[in-house]
C-alpha positions as a printed Julia matrix, in Angstrom:
363×3 Matrix{Float64}:
 51.54    1.42  -30.16
 48.88   -0.33  -32.09
 51.09   -3.25  -32.62
 51.6    -3.02  -29.02
 47.79   -2.89  -28.1
 46.93   -5.88  -30.46
 49.8    -8.03  -29.34
 48.84   -7.41  -25.51
 44.94   -7.59  -26.35
 45.88  -11.41  -28.14
 48.18  -12.27  -24.38
 44.93  -10.99  -22.65
 42.43  -13.27  -24.41
 44.83  -16.0   -25.08
 44.02  -16.59  -21.28
 40.99  -17.48  -21.31
 40.09  -18.5   -17.64
 41.49  -15.47  -16.82
 39.1   -13.35  -18.67
 36.29  -15.69  -17.63
 37.2   -14.67  -13.71
 37.98  -11.02  -14.5
 34.2   -11.31  -15.8
 32.68  -13.04  -13.44
 33.84  -11.84  -10.11
 32.15   -8.16  -10.4
 28.91   -9.94  -11.38
 29.21  -12.32   -8.27
 30.08   -9.79   -6.13
 27.08   -7.23   -7.11
 24.87  -10.23   -6.79
 26.24  -10.95   -3.5
 25.63   -7.72   -1.99
 22.03   -7.07   -3.77
 21.07  -10.29   -2.72
 21.94   -9.8     1.26
 21.35   -5.9     1.5
 18.52   -5.09   -0.86
 16.27   -7.92   -1.01
 13.6    -8.85    2.04
 15.42  -11.03    4.85
 13.42  -13.76    6.51
 10.79  -13.41    9.09
 12.01  -13.31   12.69
 11.44  -16.51   14.91
  9.84  -15.32   18.42
  9.3   -18.31   20.99
  6.32  -17.41   22.73
  5.61  -18.86   26.14
  2.0   -18.5    27.26
  1.13  -19.26   30.81
 -1.9   -17.15   30.85
 -4.2   -18.62   28.48
 -6.54  -15.68   28.48
 -7.88  -13.3    25.91
 -5.04  -10.44   26.25
 -2.33  -12.72   25.6
 -4.14  -14.14   22.83
 -4.68  -11.08   21.28
 -0.81  -10.3    21.85
 -0.26  -13.74   20.27
 -1.97  -12.42   17.51
 -0.88   -8.83   16.78
  2.72  -10.64   17.15
  2.11  -13.29   14.13
  1.01  -10.54   12.03
  5.15   -9.62   11.22
  6.99  -12.58   12.9
  6.87  -16.46   12.74
  5.35  -17.19   16.56
  6.61  -20.32   17.94
  4.39  -21.74   20.89
  6.28  -23.69   23.56
  7.09  -24.12   26.76
  9.56  -22.8    29.1
 12.77  -25.16   28.79
 11.84  -25.71   24.78
 11.86  -21.52   24.68
 15.43  -21.39   26.19
 16.3   -24.23   24.23
 15.54  -22.22   21.22
 17.28  -19.47   22.14
 20.65  -20.56   24.45
 21.17  -23.79   22.14
 19.27  -23.71   18.61
 19.76  -20.16   18.06
 16.72  -19.57   15.7
 15.45  -16.22   17.03
 16.94  -13.39   19.09
 14.7   -13.93   22.0
 11.19  -15.78   23.95
  8.63  -13.67   25.43
  7.28  -15.13   28.64
  3.48  -14.11   29.07
  2.81  -15.0    32.93
 -0.34  -15.99   34.53
 -2.4   -13.53   35.49
 -1.48  -11.13   32.83
 -5.19  -11.1    31.04
 -7.1   -10.57   34.62
 -4.53   -8.0    35.59
 -4.86   -6.0    32.58
 -8.53   -5.73   33.04
 -8.49   -4.92   35.91
 -5.89   -2.07   35.42
 -2.69   -3.56   37.28
  0.47   -3.66   35.77
  2.16   -7.11   34.86
  5.35   -7.44   34.31
  6.57   -9.86   30.8
  9.72  -11.86   30.37
 12.21  -11.56   27.57
 14.85  -14.02   26.98
 16.79  -12.85   24.89
 20.29  -13.65   22.88
 22.15  -10.25   22.7
 24.15  -11.48   20.34
 21.27  -11.09   17.67
 21.37   -7.5    18.29
 19.64   -6.28   15.31
 16.7    -9.28   15.36
 16.06   -8.13   18.96
 15.64   -4.56   18.48
 13.28   -5.17   15.93
 11.5    -7.68   18.41
 11.31   -4.91   20.96
  9.81   -3.07   18.22
  7.11   -5.55   17.52
  6.31   -5.47   21.42
  5.29   -1.57   20.86
  3.14   -2.58   17.76
  1.71   -5.33   19.99
  0.9    -3.23   22.76
 -0.61   -0.65   20.51
 -2.61   -3.39   18.78
 -3.81   -4.1    22.32
 -5.17   -0.7    23.05
 -7.16   -0.57   20.12
 -8.9    -3.87   20.65
 -9.24   -3.19   23.94
 -9.4    -0.99   26.84
 -6.3     1.75   26.3
 -2.94    0.45   27.54
 -0.54    2.66   29.15
  2.87    1.81   28.85
  2.85    1.16   33.09
  1.0    -1.47   32.39
  3.03   -3.95   30.43
  6.57   -3.95   31.6
  9.32   -6.26   29.87
 11.93   -7.73   32.33
 14.95   -8.72   30.33
 17.32  -12.13   31.12
 19.99  -12.83   28.89
 20.51  -16.65   28.05
 23.86  -16.75   26.12
 25.65  -14.55   28.36
 25.94  -11.94   31.33
 25.01   -8.85   29.21
 22.13   -7.4    28.09
 23.42   -5.49   25.68
 26.86   -5.54   23.2
 28.48   -2.97   21.77
 28.89   -2.06   17.77
 32.4    -2.83   17.74
 32.17   -5.95   19.2
 29.31   -6.83   16.54
 31.59   -5.75   13.72
 35.24   -5.94   14.47
 35.9    -9.49   14.52
 34.25  -10.55   11.33
 36.09   -7.4     9.32
 39.48   -8.7    10.98
 39.27  -11.91    9.72
 38.44  -10.58    6.1
 41.73   -9.18    6.38
 43.0   -11.9     6.98
 41.44  -13.66    4.55
 43.09  -11.2     2.27
 46.47  -11.13    3.54
 46.39  -15.12    3.6
 44.95  -15.91    0.63
 46.74  -13.49   -1.67
 50.07  -14.45   -0.4
 49.78  -17.84   -0.5
 48.55  -18.15   -3.8
 50.79  -15.66   -5.04
 54.0   -16.71   -3.38
 53.52  -20.34   -4.83
 53.31  -19.02   -8.0
 55.97  -16.85   -7.62
 58.11  -19.81   -6.43
 57.09  -21.74   -9.56
 58.54  -19.06  -11.65
 61.6   -18.75  -10.52
 61.57  -22.87  -10.73
 62.09  -23.31   -6.83
 58.51  -25.57   -6.62
 61.19  -27.31   -9.77
 63.77  -28.24   -7.19
 61.87  -29.39   -4.73
 60.57  -32.3    -6.42
 64.27  -33.42   -6.08
 64.81  -32.01   -2.66
 66.34  -35.07   -0.41
 63.14  -33.54    2.66
 60.41  -34.4    -0.16
 58.16  -31.91   -1.87
 55.23  -32.65    0.24
 57.79  -31.75    3.37
 59.16  -28.7     2.4
 55.79  -27.12    1.14
 53.99  -28.04    4.39
 56.91  -25.74    6.12
 55.76  -23.15    3.23
 52.12  -23.23    4.29
 53.38  -23.21    8.1
 55.17  -19.85    7.49
 51.96  -18.56    6.1
 49.6   -20.07    8.81
 52.08  -18.66   11.4
 52.05  -15.15   10.25
 48.44  -15.05    9.44
 47.48  -16.18   13.29
 49.77  -13.28   14.49
 48.11  -11.06   12.34
 44.61  -11.8    13.22
 45.41  -12.19   17.06
 47.14   -8.2    16.86
 43.9    -7.03   15.18
 41.43   -9.05   17.8
 43.93   -7.96   20.39
 44.28   -4.42   19.66
 40.54   -4.25   19.35
 40.15   -5.5    22.76
 43.1    -2.99   23.93
 41.26    0.13   21.79
 37.81   -0.39   21.68
 36.63   -2.77   24.58
 35.86   -5.93   22.38
 35.59   -8.59   24.66
 37.25  -11.8    23.62
 36.1   -14.29   25.64
 36.52  -15.99   29.37
 39.26  -18.45   27.42
 42.65  -17.82   26.17
 42.66  -21.41   24.85
 39.44  -21.23   22.96
 40.49  -18.36   21.35
 43.94  -19.15   20.53
 42.07  -22.79   18.83
 39.57  -20.64   17.41
 42.09  -18.35   15.61
 44.34  -20.99   14.67
 41.07  -23.24   13.05
 40.1   -20.35   11.02
 43.5   -19.66    9.37
 44.86  -23.12    8.63
 41.47  -23.15    6.83
 42.51  -19.93    5.12
 46.09  -21.52    4.57
 44.82  -24.32    2.56
 42.29  -21.91    0.26
 45.38  -20.2    -0.54
 46.6   -23.74   -1.59
 43.57  -24.68   -3.8
 43.83  -20.98   -5.42
 47.28  -21.76   -6.43
 46.06  -25.63   -7.45
 43.67  -24.47   -9.65
 45.26  -21.48  -11.53
 48.07  -21.38  -13.95
 49.31  -17.63  -13.2
 49.79  -14.92  -10.71
 47.13  -13.34  -13.38
 44.5   -15.9   -12.58
 45.01  -16.75   -9.28
 44.36  -12.81   -8.39
 40.44  -12.45   -9.76
 39.93  -15.71   -8.16
 41.33  -14.98   -5.09
 38.92  -12.06   -4.7
 36.26  -13.63   -5.65
 36.73  -15.93   -3.04
 37.57  -13.42   -0.85
 34.01  -11.57   -1.54
 32.09  -14.81   -1.44
 33.28  -16.05    1.88
 33.04  -13.12    4.06
 29.79  -12.69    2.3
 28.48  -15.53    2.47
 29.75  -16.37    6.18
 28.18  -13.3     7.95
 31.63  -11.18    7.95
 30.16   -7.77    6.78
 26.82   -7.9     8.22
 24.84  -10.48   10.66
 23.98  -13.8     8.92
 20.23  -13.44   10.01
 19.96  -10.64    7.83
 20.91  -12.53    4.91
 17.64  -14.48    2.5
 16.64  -17.83    3.51
 18.43  -19.47    0.4
 21.43  -17.91    1.21
 21.26  -19.2     4.75
 21.16  -22.59    3.4
 23.98  -22.14    1.74
 26.22  -20.3     3.85
 27.23  -23.87    6.19
 28.9   -24.7     2.87
 31.31  -21.66    3.76
 34.2   -22.24    6.42
 34.09  -18.63    7.53
 30.61  -18.89    8.68
 31.81  -21.6    11.15
 34.59  -19.47   12.03
 32.04  -16.48   12.55
 29.95  -18.84   14.76
 32.69  -19.49   16.93
 33.83  -16.23   17.52
 30.26  -14.8    18.07
 29.9   -17.73   20.88
 33.42  -15.95   22.1
 33.01  -12.17   21.95
 28.97  -11.58   22.06
 28.13  -15.05   24.45
 31.04  -15.48   26.55
 31.22  -19.46   25.94
 34.23  -21.46   26.32
 36.06  -24.44   24.17
 33.25  -26.91   24.74
 30.61  -24.8    22.88
 33.02  -24.82   19.96
 33.13  -28.36   19.14
 31.32  -28.12   16.01
 32.88  -25.5    14.64
 36.18  -26.47   15.24
 35.09  -29.9    13.84
 33.71  -28.71   10.34
 36.92  -26.06    9.96
 39.41  -29.22   10.81
 37.5   -31.63    8.35
 37.48  -29.11    5.35
 41.28  -28.65    6.21
 41.95  -32.2     6.14
 40.36  -32.46    2.46
 41.06  -29.4     1.22
 45.14  -30.07    1.96
 45.66  -33.1     0.18
 43.6   -31.92   -2.7
 45.26  -28.6    -2.85
 49.04  -30.35   -2.82
 48.15  -32.97   -5.7
 46.19  -29.98   -7.67
 49.83  -28.01   -7.42
 51.93  -30.94   -7.92
 49.76  -32.06  -11.32
 49.89  -28.04  -12.42
 53.54  -28.5   -12.13
 54.42  -31.21  -13.59
 52.3   -29.91  -16.43
 54.48  -27.38  -17.15
């Protein structure tokens, strides 16, 4: 028994990359989760349109600024702030005459231009508006609830609310596809190399690259079927919206799965064995899920993590999913996410093929 123990220990320690990955993957996972969940996130950014310029609105803005970054803009810039740039969950429009109405005890309607896709931040903003009213009551005459009413207008879709399922199911669906496709691609290629299949591909009449692309194509089709099945099932059972454009839905799914397949190819090319591929594949699944916003809204992440996030293709896949599911946008709105994922595939695919060929040729 002792001899077997020592032999296996020596074999494990001989593979330094395997040992390194085994030790570093848990560290990376804990660091990412702690950074996203247990550190203070960035302050809310709120666009404010002041059409009143009176003393009461000044007090309101001052109260909001204590808890959020207030960006004072005009009405068109405020709508762009929310609808196009997605810099904040809403814009608050203080109408003309609010200060005068308030001082004379007349109720006033405040317009809230919202992006319900940022549900967590939008809820926080509504709480801030309650604090704003309390602060105003302390500064001036007591303010009753009827004095300020909110009228909400969705700038990014046709619904004022989204469900918890719609917030979470697309991200978890993409995560399951990451696990299935990355591991099946990387481990499958290692199995075929161990079986000697890849060696025969080097001299096959069809060509090494052509046959290998066929194998990757099979993983791509299975990944697309899996993701479509997950999302359609969620639509039927949980009422998750899939957008009004089936073409946009399918194109986005295909782009995300293609990027995931080439990620599995990179894992296979960077590792020498199944044992190395497993911790590296797990690390990538965790990092791509956490950084890309598959587990939580990206707005919850600290600022440094939000700056890093665009480097992960899953960030763009989730932006596209949010535009489809939460904002009901079409194919035109997906141009940037699709372009980023296409560039990632076009760069990573030849790199992965080259790495795999070199790794195989060295054996």
